[in-house]
VEXROKE-996720 format. One record per atom (N, C-alpha, C): x, y, z. Coordinates in steps of 0.001 Angstrom, whole numbers, padded with zeros to 6 digits, always signed. Layout:
XYZ;...
This chain:
+017614-003008-009319;+017124-004625-009346;+015945-004680-010585;+016722-005479-011778;+015735-005430-012716;+014497-006385-012435;+012848-005943-012227;+011649-006199-011896;+011545-007664-012296;+011939-008022-013692;+012198-009113-014226;+012530-010707-013431;+013762-010189-012332;+014496-011267-011748;+014786-010811-010539;+014363-012118-009748;+014521-012351-008639;+016015-012297-008577;+016402-011602-007266;+017365-011756-006551;+017804-013102-006277;+019032-013660-006186;+019386-014876-005489;+018989-015125-004349;+018919-014505-003260;+018529-015234-002151;+017157-015751-002155;+016092-014789-002978;+014728-015228-002820;+014332-016111-004236;+015097-016628-004742;+015035-017349-006134;+014739-019004-005984;+014337-019366-004824;+013904-020483-005165;+012664-021423-005470;+012347-021943-005729;+011227-022397-006244;+010024-022006-006526;+009652-022137-005061;+008051-021901-004720;+008045-020477-004983;+008758-019315-004483;+009280-017950-004422;+009011-017472-006269;+009767-018526-007166;+009918-017683-008149;+008655-017813-009078;+007660-018770-008368;+007133-019691-008951;+005535-018484-008665;+005699-018078-007518;+004585-017064-007021;+004824-015887-008246;+005834-015297-008649;+006294-014431-009244;+006263-014410-010480;+006236-016308-010819;+006064-016207-012359;+004553-016064-012354;+003695-016308-011637;+002005-016685-011421;+001235-015240-011591;+002401-014315-010568;+001776-012940-010697;+001789-012102-011938;+003401-012629-012511;+003994-011698-014157;+002618-012085-015112;+002363-013634-014808;+001515-013855-016062;+000195-013058-016174;-000285-012483-014702;-001248-012034-014858;-001568-010523-015170;+000067-009886-014729;-000004-008885-014987;+000044-008514-016528;+000859-009040-017067;+001301-008656-018594;+000368-009628-019549;-000775-010430-019094;-001755-010657-019772;-002872-009767-019472;-004218-010602-018457;-005195-009493-018666;-005310-008515-018174;-004159-007935-017293;-004417-006926-016307;-003456-006104-017050;-002886-006393-018587;-002147-005165-019221;-003107-004862-019831;-004290-005657-020462;-005228-005302-021200;-005924-004204-020809;-006514-004356-019656;-007359-003720-018662;-007018-002491-017781;-005471-002137-018071;-004747-000752-017242;-005714+000431-017527;-005530+000544-018377;-006452+001900-019379;-007593+001936-018684;-008239+000572-018850;-009639+001158-017858;-010352+001177-016613;-009127+000807-015757;-008765+000679-014600;-008507+002163-014055;-007341+002684-014696;-007316+004337-014778;-008287+005045-014738;-009628+004636-015475;-010819+005082-015884;-012048+004889-014972;-011512+004017-014430;-012766+003884-013330;-012854+002207-013030;-012465+001286-013922;-012998-000067-013797;-012769-000597-012520;-013371-001182-011512;-012733-001763-010517;-012414-003436-010683;-011085-003884-010680;-010415-005060-011435;-010843-006190-009812;-012665-006535-009761;-012486-007126-008760;-011909-008672-009069;-012369-009148-010356;-012114-010035-010362;-010334-010939-010695;-009360-009668-011080;-008087-009542-010948;-007742-009517-009748;-008329-009007-008963;-007380-008976-007856;-007952-010537-006897;-008782-011218-007004;-008772-012361-006570;-008164-013311-007210;-007890-012886-008361;-006774-013738-008890;-005287-014228-008404;-005038-012681-008476;-003730-012188-007636;-003732-012736-006328;-004622-012359-005514;-004350-013321-004161;-004815-014697-004054;-005173-015404-005040;-004785-016625-005020;-004098-017193-005294;-002783-016514-005820;-001204-016488-006329;-000745-017131-004788;-001262-015889-003937;-000738-016018-002759;+000299-014593-002617;+000289-013988-003485;+000772-012345-003933;+000493-011767-003044;-000784-011467-002224;-001399-010744-001285;-001172-011148+000157;-000778-012119+000501;-000487-012916+001625;+001187-013374+001702;+001863-013446+001034;+002847-014047+001599;+003710-013250+002353;+003689-012161+002674;+003959-011286+004044;+003555-012008+005332;+002388-013049+005461;+001686-013032+005921;+002441-014548+007202;+002417-014617+008691;+003349-015990+009363;+002391-017104+008839;+003040-018006+008637;+002335-019320+008335;+001796-019997+009119;+000627-020466+008853;+000089-021389+010061;+000734-022483+010745;+002073-022465+010173;+003112-023195+011141;+003727-023088+012043;+003874-021257+011839;+004557-020129+012688;+005967-019709+012282;+006047-020463+010832;+007319-019493+009977;+006563-018453+009842;+007380-017582+009556;+007548-015511+009268;+007268-015619+007857;+006107-015015+007811;+006130-014475+006153;+007250-013724+005457;+007353-013418+004183;+008341-012896+003535;+007832-011726+002818;+008094-010765+003758;+008365-009136+003066;+008670-009002+001932;+009705-009161+001651;+010165-009125+000247;+010018-009322-000939;+009256-011164-000489;+008482-011268-001751;+007066-010893-001834;+006560-010501-000732;+005061-009683-001350;+005789-008202-001853;+006578-007644-001428;+007067-005857-002360;+007536-006584-003535;+008272-007765-004206;+008857-008241-005398;+007330-008524-006333;+006106-009172-005863;+004788-009726-006245;+004101-008197-006887;+003955-007075-005883;+003153-006256-005779;+003600-005224-007035;+005047-005311-007103;+006300-004160-008071;+005594-004950-009417;+005857-006289-009258;+005409-006889-010760;+004129-006299-011343;+002706-006644-010505;+001702-005852-010810;+001736-004257-011338;+002245-003449-010043;+002287-002220-010650;+003427-001561-011434;+004260-002412-012024;+005075-002290-013281;+004066-002309-014487;+002968-002939-014642;+001924-002629-015667;+000485-001661-015252;+000382-001528-013856;-001002-001010-013754;-000797-000509-012165;-000065+000979-012097;+000448+001475-009961;-001173+001139-009772;-002320+001472-010083;-003395+001527-009328;-003814-000003-008789;-003512-001410-009216;-003769-002436-009033;-002496-002806-007576;-001317-002092-008010;-000250-002534-007241;-000823-001920-005733;-001471-000789-005838;-001909+000266-004641;-002820-000880-004209;-004178-001405-004744;-005082-001984-004258;-004871-003035-003638;-003443-004113-004493;-002784-005423-003478;-002098-005138-002111;-001702-003508-001825;-001186-003003-000951;-002105-003199-000163;-003580-002515-000245;-004680-002560+000554;-004804-003935+001165;-005369-004724+000418;-005690-006287+000650;-003961-007054+001535;-002901-006643+001248;-001910-007016+002244;-001791-006434+003638;-002386-004924+003342;-002170-005008+005451;-003491-005019+006080;-004499-004751+005098;-005832-005694+005801;-005711-007147+006301;-005085-007685+005683;-004885-009036+006126;-003690-008882+007073;-002849-008205+007229;-001798-007620+008534;-002371-007634+009862;-003407-006665+009631;-004062-006195+010669;-005021-007424+011303;-005946-007961+010506;-006333-009088+011318;-005759-010583+011764;-003898-010151+011123;-003325-011770+012060;-002502-010645+013018;-002481-009513+013007;-002058-008928+014283;-002743-009052+015588;-004411-008821+015231;-004924-008376+016128;-005117-009699+017263;-004785-010782+017046;-004687-011701+017870;-006136-012362+018504;-007396-011722+017289;-008814-012233+017850;-009251-013314+017075;-009512-014430+017803;-009955-015887+016880;-011162-015214+016000;-011680-014085+016585;-012951-013874+015432;-012490-013113+014441;-011304-012978+013893;-010759-011998+012970;-010032-013331+012155;-009303-014080+012932;-008175-014852+012874;-009380-016557+011974;-008176-017396+012157;-009008-018501+011354;-009508-018704+010130;-010891-019007+009936;-011770-019163+008367;-011576-017438+008217;-012213-016516+008709;-012078-014962+008184;-010574-014745+007248;-009521-015194+008017;-008329-014313+007747;-008005-015465+006537;-007858-016693+006775;-007731-017330+005442;-008380-017041+004566;-009813-016709+004231;-010671-016341+003280;-010098-015310+002341;-009368-014173+003086;-008925-013174+002919;-007843-013532+002256;-006853-014556+002892;-005608-015032+002043;-005838-015331+001019;-007060-016352+000904;-007238-017233-000418;-008023-015795-001693;-008556-015020-001326;-008847-013894-002070;-010726-013592-002253;-011375-014751-001389;-012771-014544-001241;-013270-013947-001155;-012628-013432-000074;-013026-011736+000419;-011820-010333+000442;-012482-009392-000011;-011169-007974-000142;-011245-007378+000774;-010029-006337+000974;-009783-005280+002435;-009023-004344+002195;-009666-003199+002753;-008601-002070+002702;-007924-001640+004134;-007810-000597+004057;-007093+000343+005124;-007357+001717+005073;-008396+002049+006351;-008420+003580+006438;-007461+003787+007757;-006589+003725+007367;-005562+004390+008241;-004809+005677+007976;-005218+006380+006976;-004458+007584+006176;-004656+008608+007119;-006332+008696+007900;-006493+009926+009227;-005659+009377+010151;-005763+008525+010539;-005295+007958+012199;-003600+008240+011841;-002636+007995+010814;-001540+008212+010682;-001306+009858+010587;-002222+010289+010270;-002038+011771+010174;-002112+012175+011411;-002970+011824+012232;-003090+012283+013423;-002012+012055+014301;-001585+010721+014635;-000405+010137+015309;+000697+011222+015192;+000884+011754+013537;+001725+012476+013398;+001575+014155+013666;+000370+014459+014184;+000254+015921+014745;-000025+016635+013114;-001294+015930+012266;-000957+016837+011451;-002167+017131+011277;-003329+016164+011544;-004555+016191+011732;-005437+015789+013302;-006619+016044+013334;-007651+015316+013984;-008031+013839+013688;-008449+013015+014655;-008965+011830+014713;-010312+011911+014117;-010631+011436+012829;-012640+011924+012463;-013576+010602+012913;-013292+009321+013342;-013884+008522+013883;-013827+008686+015376;-015301+008876+015846;-015144+008716+017716;-015734+007441+017582;-015468+007187+019061;-016120+005658+019288;-016502+005654+020804;-017533+005522+021174;-018367+005822+022466;-018445+004461+023302;-017794+003687+024480;-018101+002373+024706;-019664+002187+024962;-019982+001181+024968;-021208+000796+025043;-021477-000894+025216;-022302-001536+026073;-022169-003079+026516;-021944-003717+025169;-021016-004802+024884;-020202-005242+024152;-019898-004842+022872;-019408-003486+023329;-019255-002715+022033;-018459-001498+022116;-018765-000742+021078;-018625+000743+020624;-019506+001027+019681;-019618+002398+020233;-020659+002756+018668;-019885+003960+018163;-019825+003778+016855;-018835+004789+016198;-019702+005854+014978;-018982+006814+015539;-019891+008063+014380;-018423+008462+013467;-018688+009178+012447;-017668+010233+011750;-017721+009935+010414;-016707+010227+010022;-016591+010299+008138;-015349+010315+008141;-014572+008868+007255;-013640+009097+006636;-013672+009467+004756;-012729+010329+004606;-012695+010934+003124;-012601+010038+001893;-011664+009173+002535;-010587+008519+001446;-010267+007146+002108;-011160+006034+001354;-010870+004769+001613;-010751+004064+000258;-009643+003075+000225;-009795+002151-001300;-010050+001112-001226;-010042+000468-002189;-010002-001107-001984;-011434-001607-001688;-012391-000933-001937;-013950-000874-000612;-014763-001260-002191;-015625-002440-001432;-017252-002277-002232;-018348-002389-000741;-019377-002808-001153;-020354-003063-000536;-020225-004212+000203;-019448-005109-000357;-019264-006152+000615;-017734-006369+001101;-016751-005475+001062;-015639-005403+001677;-015355-004956+003165;-013990-004893+003781;-014170-004292+005223;-012617-003885+004787;-012337-002487+006204;-011456-002144+005884;-010650-001875+007392;-009084-001846+008070;-009042-001646+009006;-009362-000330+009461;-009464+000377+010737;-010382+001772+011045;-009698+002213+012529;-009854+003154+012758;-008873+003450+014126;-009854+004695+014547;-010328+004552+015814;-011363+005744+016599;-010533+005985+017825;-011196+007559+018211;-010624+008281+019185;-011543+007591+020319;-011189+007193+021737;-012172+006900+022909;-011709+007634+023644;-013327+008669+024063;-012359+009485+024708;-012214+009177+026385;-011952+010043+027179;-011372+009726+028598;-013171+010054+029664;-012817+008790+029986;-014054+009180+031340;-013273+008500+032695;-014058+008557+034000;-014003+008187+034793;-012619+007131+035255;-012834+006164+034337;-012390+005209+034706;-011102+004801+034104;-010964+005627+032812;-009881+005283+031598;-009441+006547+030942;-008336+006551+030937;-007707+007791+029899;-008223+007975+028634;-008301+009025+027601;-008688+008765+026166;-007455+008020+025378;-007888+007119+024389;-006589+006591+023846;-007708+006158+022234;-007136+004888+021719;-007477+005044+020586;-007873+003327+020604;-009039+003031+019874;-009036+001240+019510;-009422+001175+018112;-008624+000013+017043;-008823-000382+016055;-009815-001325+015749;-010529-001148+014586;-011613-002309+014531;-011086-002597+012619;-011967-003753+012593;-012075-003638+011158;-013709-003124+011003;-013902-002684+009417;-014943-001952+009471;-015659-002488+008576;-016831-003385+008802;-017281-003835+007596;-018666-002712+006861;-018079-002721+005469;-019271-002100+004627;-020419-002265+004647;-020994-003173+004858;-022205-003845+004780;-023082-003364+006506;-022101-003311+007293;-022822-002587+008213;-023828-001610+008567;-024928-002148+009826;-026006-001125+009534;-025103+000449+009742;-025673+001566+009377;-024783+002716+009757;-023731+002959+009252;-023335+002037+008121;-022327+002969+007443;-022670+003249+005817;-022043+004036+005331;-022874+004361+003952;-021412+004899+002794;-021166+003861+001869;-020415+004415+001011;-020782+005237+000110;-019634+006654+000117;-020428+007705-001077;-019207+007924-001984;-019597+008197-003276;-018625+008429-004390;-017897+009732-004218;-016658+009123-004110;-015577+010410-003927;-015701+010971-005546;-014915+012873-005321;-015098+013384-006493;-014414+012832-007528;-014312+013043-008827;-013080+012563-009775;-011564+013121-009410;-010541+012064-009474;-009489+012123-009209;-008516+012455-010991;-007404+012385-011111;-006858+012483-012188;-006676+011151-012990;-006601+010283-011813;-006363+008796-012510;-006389+008202-011359;-006089+006375-011775;-006272+005454-010505;-007896+005311-010434;-008846+006022-010830;-010228+006172-010542;-011006+004457-010425;-010004+003358-010637;-010395+001925-010567;-010047+001425-009559;-009864+002579-008380;-009163+001692-006902;-010017+001487-006160;-011891+001498-006682;-012875+001303-005254;-012644+002150-003867;-012264+003469-004544;-012361+004628-003495;-013282+005600-003063;-013573+005335-001739;-014998+006282-001678;-014902+006588+000339;-015968+007621+000034;-016245+008472+001481;-016957+007444+001954;-016428+007050+003568;-016924+006083+004294;-017922+006726+005751;-019052+007225+005406;-019550+007691+006781;-020358+006489+008026;-020022+007030+008855;-020246+005796+009911;-021608+006867+010827;-022859+006532+011012;-023565+006934+011877;-024214+005659+013012;-023613+005897+013827;-024080+005045+015090;-023870+003789+014601;-022589+003421+014384;-022224+002065+013860;-021691+001377+015701;-022529+000175+014998;-022054-000932+016563;-020632-001787+016220;-019545-001695+017264;-018563-002206+016698;-018808-003576+018210;-018540-004711+017467;-018611-005492+018645;-017065-006183+018776;-017158-006582+020295;-015426-007332+020279;-015037-008118+018880;-015951-009008+018131;-015630-009765+017539;-014629-009285+016161;-014970-007584+016196;-014759-007128+015315;-013397-006235+015855;-012813-006134+016798;-011592-005541+017671;-010774-005897+017162;-009410-004996+016148;-008014-005462+016152;-007140-005019+017341;-007554-004499+017965;-006305-003764+019205;-007328-002078+019812;-007046-002299+021529;-007477-001868+022112;-006785-001967+023284;-006018-000809+023735;-005794+000351+022797;-005011+000180+021611;-005066+000831+020240;-004100+000605+019462;-003251+000933+019114;-002731+001860+020068;-001348+002444+019440;-000208+001564+019739;-000150+000537+020672;+001203-000820+020487;+001046-001794+019820;-000286-002060+019315;-000367-002190+017669;+000424-001570+016789;-000274-000585+016298;+000579+000248+015358;+001790+000485+015234;+002276+000393+016865;+003727+000790+016980;+004466-000559+016477;+003672-001912+016375;+004358-003077+016277;+004205-003711+014651;+003532-002795+014188;+003029-003013+012395;+003644-002355+011563;+004251-001198+012512;+004071+000302+011249;+005298+000239+010317;+006467-000534+010546;+007287-000866+009943;+006855-001523+008538;+006373-002953+009259;+006211-003585+007633;+004745-002575+006461;+003976-002044+007427;+003134-001062+006786;+003632-000321+005863;+004396+000767+006448;+005261+001366+005199;+006175+000826+004577;+007121-000400+004725;+007823-000990+003909;+007054-001568+002591;+005505-001865+002972;+005339-003079+001578;+004647-001615+000630;+004716-000447+001413;+004013+000376+000160;+005291+000642-001216;+006485+000049-000836;+007656+000672-001676;+007401-000608-002800;+006809-001555-002651;+006597-002482-003711;+005884-001545-005038;+004732-000379-004331;+004170+000094-005636;+004958+001158-006410;+005834+001657-005229;+007043+002598-006063;+008213+001708-007237;+008549+001053-006612;+009154-000110-007307;+008915-000324-008754;+007199-000677-008679;+007063-001052-009955;+006271+000041-010756;+006214+001038-010504;+006218+002581-011069;+007461+002999-011899;+008608+002674-010957;+009922+002881-011461;+010490+002227-012239;+010391+000768-012398;+011075-000202-013167;+010355-000423-014686;+008559+000397-014614;+008059+000420-015806;+008365+001513-016493;+008651+002862-015904;+009488+003625-016408;+010506+003803-017276;+011653+003207-016365;+012946+002729-017054;+012470+001973-018080;+011611+001012-018414;+011751-000011-019007;+011062+001011-020647;+009993+001946-020334;+009645+002753-021427;+010317+003652-021912;+011442+003932-020947;+012560+004596-021534;+013229+003605-022655;+013896+002217-022609;+014921+001723-023387;+013858+001555-024712;+012654+001486-024173;+011753+000807-025398;+012238+001836-026606;+012473+002921-026763;+012833+004242-027645;+013930+004421-027714;+015097+003605-026862;+016206+004285-027253;+017090+004187-028531;+016645+002611-029359;+017213+002356-030935;+016815+003426-031612;+015722+004323-031323;+014874+004970-032311;+014949+006433-031950;+015307+006986-031134;+015630+008500-029881;+016487+008419-029616;+017605+007292-029117;+019011+007575-028445;+019393+008371-028504;+019669+009175-029976;+020302+010046-030412;+020263+011114-030113;+018786+011696-029845;+018275+012710-028980;+018785+012895-027566;+017712+011567-027455;+017598+011427-025818;+018715+011446-024955;+019766+011229-025870;+020979+011348-024964;+021272+012933-023997;+020736+013672-024705;+020817+015115-023773;+020181+015273-022808;+019183+014387-022430;+018219+014478-021215;+018713+014060-020408;+018479+014353-019047;+018893+013987-017928;+018058+012637-017299;+018450+012136-016205;+017915+010497-015849;+017663+010374-017007;+019153+009428-017446;+019283+008175-017894;+018744+006932-018161;+018274+005990-018673;+017475+004753-017883;+018511+003885-017566;+019882+003995-017785;+020870+003350-017085;+021473+003916-015611;+021375+005621-015644;+021727+005802-014605;+020565+005563-013477;+019348+005602-013724;+018127+005405-012613;+017801+003740-012471;+018386+003358-013393;+018403+001602-012842;+019078+001171-011708;+020534+001866-011677;+021496+001691-010426;+020832+002096-009193;+020565+003287-009798;+019706+003808-008515;+018534+002969-007592;+018120+002684-008557;+016835+001851-008336;+017858+000288-007734;+018735+000033-008557;+018859-001179-008256;+019483-001200-006586;+019734-000014-006149;+020371+000162-005187;+019554+000387-003948;+017939+001216-004104;+017563+001443-003236;+016643-000253-003526;+016084-000793-004293;+015287-001808-004060;+016494-002708-003090;+018065-003027-003059;+018419-004043-002607;+018531-003602-000716;+018289-002043-000718;+018505-001105+000566;+016861-001929+001013;+015631-001677+000662;+014078-002118+000549;+013974-003792+001094;+014811-005019+000016;+014906-005943+000352;+015329-006351+001505;+016757-005592+001631;+017286-006015+003168;+016435-005502+004220;+015793-004362+004408;+015164-003689+005658;+013520-004757+005277;+013435-005479+004267;+012242-006576+004716;+012601-007771+005430;+013949-007808+005802;+014042-009162+006250;+013834-008712+007879;+013364-007649+008399;+013112-007445+010060;+012094-006576+010474;+010859-006950+009398;+009471-006015+009673;+009171-005434+010675;+009482-006290+012223;+008982-005951+013248;+010042-005451+014293;+011019-005076+013497;+012070-004153+014602;+011682-002992+014959;+011633-003249+016420;+011134-002316+017056;+011806-000961+017251;+013058-000638+016852;+013918+000619+017080;+013588+001596+015996;+013467+002553+016655;+013215+004082+016005;+014259+004031+015165;+015646+003710+014869;+016250+003922+014119;+016017+003417+012791;+015422+001971+012935;+014678+001124+011985;+013927+002119+011157;+013059+002125+011859;+011779+002676+011451;+012118+003813+010391;+013163+004862+011052;+013455+006144+010217;+014348+006045+008924;+014450+004821+009058;+015266+003580+007660;+014649+003618+006516;+013043+003071+007220;+011790+002432+006268;+011518+003969+005468;+010987+004747+006460;+010547+005779+006003;+011305+006937+005621;+012489+006333+005032;+013774+007495+004353;+013776+006618+002964;+013831+005027+002979;+013530+004490+001815;+012183+004799+001034;+011074+004188+001490;+009996+004904+000965;+009678+006327+000386;+010356+007550+001295;+010955+008599+000459;+011117+008548-000549;+012281+007871-000294;+013468+007677-002021;+012429+007032-002695;+011306+006063-002769;+010857+005375-003709;+010021+006326-004129;+009439+007317-003369;+008379+008207-003973;+009232+009241-004945;+010417+009672-004278;+010873+011125-005337;+011436+009949-006330;+012071+009033-006679;+012719+008413-007572;+011372+007910-008388;+010069+007858-008315;+009362+007512-009055;+009381+008875-009940;+008645+010042-009230;+008578+011219-009683;+009590+011620-011047;+010690+011424-010447;+012054+011596-011351;+011838+010109-012964;+011560+009114-012438;+011553+008160-013846;+010339+008679-014439;+009321+008741-013439;+007965+008552-014739;+008143+009915-015383;+008821+010746-014781;+008493+012209-015872;+009641+012358-016715;+010804+011538-016179;+011812+011061-017357;+011338+010261-018537;+010700+009570-018264;+010012+008547-019124;+009608+009416-020125;+008300+010007-020112;+007470+011274-020661;+008527+011631-021609;+009702+012435-020755;+010308+013224-021732;+011103+012357-023039;+011451+010978-022580;+012507+009902-023474;+011186+009687-024760;+009769+009845-024198;+009185+009030-025267;+008704+010048-026137;+008450+011547-025676;+008215+012159-026378;+006652+012535-026459;+006310+012673-027867;+005055+013221-027901;+003877+011880-027926;+004276+010936-027838;+003825+009566-028186;+003300+008770-026753;+004123+009759-025655;+004131+009217-024355;+002979+010488-023732;+002622+011557-024454;+001937+012452-023880;+000321+011968-024509;+000260+011069-025651;-001249+010497-025697;-002161+009882-024213;-003225+010174-024641;-004012+009776-022911;-004177+007789-022834;-003728+007364-024594;-003964+006184-024337;-002949+005162-023714;-001332+006117-023311;-000268+005464-023090;-000157+005836-021826;+000658+004018-021738;+001198+004248-020080;+001924+005216-019447;+002802+005827-020486;+003901+006730-019927;+002937+007912-018962;+002329+008698-019927;+001922+009510-018867;+001040+009389-017795;+000444+007883-018035;-000377+007161-016785;+000551+007416-015875;+001640+006435-016286;+002652+006272-014730;+002900+008061-013937;+003197+009111-014901;+003298+010045-014269;+002239+011045-013289;+000930+010178-013483;+000411+010541-012633;-000207+009407-011247;+000306+008070-011711;+000683+007052-010638;+001439+007368-009680;+002673+008145-010333;+004042+008912-009385;+003606+009806-008543;+002348+010523-009114;+001926+011534-008342;+001384+010874-006923;+000705+010039-007232;+000086+009198-006121;+000711+008967-005268;+001842+007983-005655;+002797+007648-004705;+003688+008546-003647;+003879+009478-004357;+004409+011057-003693;+002974+011596-002732;+001807+011792-002945;+001213+011884-002031;+000380+010833-001031;+000238+010000-001562;-000420+008883-000579;-000285+009000+000638;-000682+008551+002111;-000185+008559+003099;+000920+007393+003621;+001985+007659+004208;+002490+008801+004148;+002857+009504+002817;+002330+010743+002815;+003434+011350+001823;+004800+012150+001762;+005049+012374+001059;+006613+012910+001157;+006700+013967+002170;+006074+014781+002492;+006264+015703+003618;+005685+015465+004895;+005090+014242+004606;+004785+013627+005962;+005730+012954+006646;+006458+011519+005779;+007611+011027+005407;+008595+012377+006256;+009378+013100+005647;+010408+013925+006105;+009620+014453+007423;+008554+014884+007881;+008179+015312+009149;+008558+014382+010415;+008172+013342+009810;+008688+012190+010997;+009975+011607+010938;+010411+011688+009892;+011972+011236+010019;+012783+012520+010582;+012106+013913+010486;+012530+014958+011607;+012264+015064+012938;+011240+014411+013348;+010880+014112+014636;+011322+013256+015312;+011520+012085+014847;+012085+010543+015238;+013681+011018+015361;+014721+011519+014508;+016036+011858+014338;+016201+012551+015772;+015162+013807+016091;+014918+014267+017154;+015226+013960+018388;+014099+012785+018095;+014093+012221+019826;+015265+011337+020188;+015888+010785+019032;+017101+009645+018861;+018489+010449+019509;+018145+012404+019142;+019758+012577+019345;+020059+012884+020987;+020982+012801+021405;+021035+012748+022824;+020714+014558+023298;+020522+014191+024681;+019923+015766+025051;+021024+016578+025330;
């Protein structure tokens, strides 16, 4: 799929208008600041502009009860990620924060708070990297919740949470120990960065994507009231939204892949006579990507399919996207040669963005582990 064109089934005026609005921001002000974002400039104004287009809320159920459009959200994210992978990632963070709020059914998180989130007046992220690894038996839950009158007291530290600032919020999950009345479980809530007991700490310097507002979040006797609860217990809600959560990440990969392919074509007239001897040529990568994009958009039609078979397909598409990201970005660097190795080059930046797509939760190894586990459960005894 050429990211500059919508497939026929999505090319209705309202949807085309949203993509056009995102593209104008991406190829205008975002393109001029992509290098600075990679080096550490958090683009809060651009994120709010992108949210105002509807790009980070297209997937949410509408007030009239009509379903959201996950395919459109993925395409919008890809438009930005084609120019700046970090911004595509932050769009995903905002998308899933809205998903948590809407999925909560909690009036205190819906209504005007959700409306403000949709309009981009407030921004949020997701702290589910550790819980997802915990559910996959990769690591233990890092936040612990103690029931108290009117809510919970939460303690612990999450090492990496993105799209944050002192007045932002994000979805988090904490372990609730067993007591005499109930078994051990997990509870999910929206953690407000400006709440008493919350401290944001600067992370060690990353190799790229420094402008993603990523912090270590420390909770010291944080009181979580019922108004901030997303789900208690958390696992039924996670099971319901997991497909959409993972599927939306494909928008980040899609943009980076298409951007890499476009940069190969940009030097074809000048270097094609020697680049023809490279593997992963742009036409072949485009064909593979178009097939993957069509598959992703088909999966996006049923993001709440509860079947294990569907979720395996989502995980496989996400893994394919990450793997194709690595191949396309590396091949683009080979096609561009020394000019692509300049620090100012978008080509070498995409190599690091692609590496991020491959290691961000769920990482390729995590995806393969889960697909193996789920496939074994699907097999008859």
